[in-house]
C-alpha positions as CSV (number, residue, x, y, z in Angstrom):
1,M,57.7,-30.9,13.3
2,S,58.8,-28.3,15.8
3,R,56.5,-27.1,18.5
4,P,55.9,-23.6,17.0
5,A,55.3,-25.1,13.6
6,V,52.6,-27.5,15.2
7,Q,51.0,-24.6,16.9
8,M,51.0,-22.5,13.8
9,N,49.5,-25.3,11.9
10,D,46.8,-25.7,14.7
11,I,46.1,-22.0,14.3
12,Q,45.7,-22.1,10.6
13,L,43.4,-25.2,11.0
14,K,41.3,-23.4,13.6
15,A,41.2,-20.3,11.4
16,N,40.2,-22.2,8.4
17,E,37.3,-24.0,10.4
18,I,36.1,-20.5,11.7
19,T,36.3,-19.1,8.2
20,D,34.3,-22.0,6.8
21,K,31.6,-21.6,9.5
22,T,31.4,-17.8,8.9
23,L,31.1,-18.3,5.2
24,E,28.1,-20.8,5.7
25,A,26.5,-18.3,8.2
26,T,26.8,-15.4,5.6
27,R,25.3,-17.7,3.0
28,D,22.4,-18.5,5.2
29,M,22.1,-14.8,6.0
30,K,22.0,-14.1,2.3
31,R,19.3,-16.8,1.6
32,L,17.0,-15.7,4.5
33,A,17.3,-12.1,3.4
34,C,16.5,-12.7,-0.1
35,E,13.6,-14.9,0.9
36,T,12.4,-12.0,3.2
37,R,12.5,-9.6,0.4
38,Q,10.5,-11.8,-1.9
39,I,7.8,-12.1,0.9
40,G,7.8,-8.3,1.3
41,A,7.4,-7.9,-2.5
42,D,4.6,-10.4,-2.5
43,T,2.9,-8.6,0.5
44,A,3.3,-5.3,-1.3
45,G,1.8,-6.7,-4.5
46,E,-1.1,-8.2,-2.6
47,L,-1.6,-4.8,-0.7
48,N,-1.7,-3.1,-4.2
49,R,-4.3,-5.5,-5.5
50,Q,-6.3,-4.7,-2.4
51,G,-6.0,-1.0,-3.0
52,E,-7.2,-1.6,-6.7
53,Q,-10.4,-3.4,-5.4
54,L,-11.1,-0.5,-3.0
55,D,-10.6,1.9,-6.1
56,N,-13.2,-0.1,-7.9
57,I,-15.6,-0.1,-5.2
58,E,-15.3,3.7,-4.8
59,T,-15.7,4.2,-8.7
60,K,-19.0,2.1,-8.5
61,L,-20.2,4.3,-5.5
62,D,-19.5,7.4,-7.6
63,N,-21.4,6.0,-10.6
64,I,-24.4,5.1,-8.2
65,N,-24.2,8.7,-7.1
66,D,-24.5,10.0,-10.7
67,D,-27.4,7.6,-11.5
68,L,-29.2,8.8,-8.3
69,S,-28.7,12.4,-9.4
70,K,-30.3,11.8,-12.7
71,A,-33.2,9.7,-11.0
72,E,-33.7,12.6,-8.5
73,K,-34.0,15.3,-11.4
74,H,-36.7,12.9,-13.1
75,L,-38.5,12.6,-9.7
76,A,-38.3,16.4,-9.2
77,N,-39.8,17.0,-12.7
78,M,-42.6,14.4,-12.0
79,E,-43.3,16.0,-8.6
80,R,-43.8,19.6,-10.4
81,F,-46.0,18.0,-13.0
82,C,-48.2,16.1,-10.5
83,G,-48.1,19.1,-8.0
84,C,-47.6,16.8,-5.1
85,C,-44.4,18.5,-3.9
86,P,-44.7,22.3,-4.8
87,C,-42.4,23.3,-2.1
88,A,-39.6,20.9,-2.5
89,P,-36.3,22.7,-1.5
90,K,-34.4,23.6,-4.6
91,N,-31.1,23.5,-3.0
92,K,-31.2,19.8,-1.9
93,G,-29.1,18.6,-4.7
94,K,-26.4,21.2,-3.9
95,T,-26.4,20.3,-0.4
96,H,-25.8,16.6,-1.4
97,D,-23.1,17.7,-3.8
98,A,-21.3,19.5,-0.9
99,S,-21.6,16.4,1.3
100,W,-20.3,14.2,-1.4
101,K,-17.4,16.5,-2.3
102,A,-16.6,16.4,1.5
103,A,-16.6,12.7,1.5
104,D,-14.5,12.6,-1.5
105,G,-11.8,14.5,0.3
106,V,-11.9,17.5,-2.1
107,N,-9.7,20.3,-1.0
108,P,-11.6,23.6,-1.2
109,A,-8.3,25.3,-2.2
110,G,-8.2,23.2,-5.2
111,G,-4.9,21.2,-4.4
112,T,-4.3,17.6,-3.8
113,V,-1.7,16.1,-1.6
114,T,-0.1,12.8,-2.9
115,S,2.6,10.7,-1.2
116,Q,5.4,9.7,-3.4
117,P,6.5,6.0,-3.4
118,H,9.8,5.1,-1.9
119,G,11.8,3.3,-4.6
120,Y,13.8,0.3,-3.8
121,H,16.5,-1.2,-6.1
122,K,16.2,-5.0,-6.2
123,G,19.5,-6.5,-7.5
124,E,21.7,-3.4,-6.8
125,V,24.4,-4.6,-4.5
126,A,25.9,-2.2,-1.9
127,Q,29.5,-1.5,-1.5
128,T,31.7,-4.2,0.0
129,G,34.2,-4.0,2.8
130,Y,32.1,-5.5,5.7
131,I,34.7,-7.9,7.0
132,Q,38.1,-7.7,8.5
133,R,40.3,-10.0,6.5
134,V,42.3,-12.8,7.9
135,T,42.8,-15.4,5.3
136,N,42.3,-13.1,2.4
137,D,41.0,-15.8,0.1
138,A,38.0,-16.5,-2.1
139,R,36.0,-17.4,0.9
140,E,36.4,-13.8,2.4
141,D,35.5,-12.3,-0.9
142,E,32.2,-14.4,-0.9
143,M,31.5,-13.5,2.7
144,D,31.9,-9.9,1.8
145,E,29.7,-10.2,-1.2
146,N,27.0,-12.0,0.9
147,L,27.1,-9.2,3.5
148,A,26.7,-6.6,0.7
149,V,23.7,-8.5,-0.5
150,V,22.2,-8.6,3.0
151,A,22.8,-4.8,3.4
152,D,21.1,-4.1,0.2
153,V,18.2,-6.3,1.0
154,V,17.8,-4.6,4.4
155,G,17.7,-1.1,2.5
156,D,15.0,-2.6,0.2
157,L,12.9,-3.8,3.2
158,R,13.1,-0.4,4.8
159,M,11.8,1.2,1.5
160,M,9.1,-1.5,1.2
161,A,7.9,-0.8,4.7
162,L,7.6,3.0,4.0
163,D,5.7,2.3,0.7
164,M,3.3,-0.3,2.4
165,G,2.8,2.2,5.4
166,D,1.9,5.0,2.9
167,E,-0.4,2.6,0.9
168,L,-2.2,1.4,4.2
169,D,-2.7,5.1,5.1
170,R,-4.2,5.7,1.7
171,Q,-6.5,2.6,2.0
172,N,-7.7,3.6,5.4
173,T,-8.6,7.0,4.2
174,K,-10.4,5.4,1.2
175,L,-12.3,3.1,3.5
176,D,-13.6,6.1,5.4
177,R,-14.6,7.7,2.2
178,I,-16.4,4.4,1.0
179,N,-18.2,4.2,4.3
180,E,-19.6,7.9,4.0
181,K,-20.4,7.5,0.4
182,T,-22.3,4.4,1.1
183,T,-24.2,6.0,4.0
184,L,-25.0,8.9,1.6
185,N,-26.2,6.7,-1.2
186,V,-28.4,4.6,1.1
187,G,-30.0,7.8,2.4
188,R,-30.7,9.0,-1.1
189,V,-32.1,5.7,-2.2
190,Q,-34.5,5.7,0.8
191,D,-35.5,9.3,0.0
192,A,-36.1,8.6,-3.7
193,E,-38.2,5.5,-2.7
194,A,-40.4,7.6,-0.4
195,R,-40.9,10.3,-3.0
196,T,-41.7,7.5,-5.6
197,N,-44.3,5.9,-3.3
198,K,-45.9,9.4,-2.7
199,L,-46.0,10.1,-6.4
200,L,-47.8,6.7,-6.9
201,Q,-50.3,7.4,-4.3
202,S,-51.2,10.9,-5.7
């Protein structure tokens, strides 16, 4: 075999070796990217479950608020009947309602602002053409497909990050509401207890 032929053969062997290594690298990239996307999806699911728990807590606080409103009306009637509190402020309930609405984040103008989720498209593969072809064989086809999947996953992760950021903002706002509503309910319970004790002593 002539020297140029030997050199060409060596070049082809080297090119094949590099192509094989590159192909394995893109396979690893694809595997890691898909695993990362699954971790992101699991994290988003857990975050959503946490948000549902916070929603349930706030609903229970709202129910307690309604029950306390009914109890306060009964106490007010009993106080008037017993004559132990003839000068009780009539606008106390309205003041509390205003405080509760403020804690609830009610917009005085009547509107609500909601963030829209950023959709991601699992399984939709982006366009190909990510590599400069040398051997132009099935290995390069697979490399291109692998890189397309990686690009698709990166786009999905970006959308997931935006969605989780929005959800965290929502949950932080909800935690502030829960804290304020809890404080309001505790104050009302203490006030109702004091009024009840006064009735029992009259």
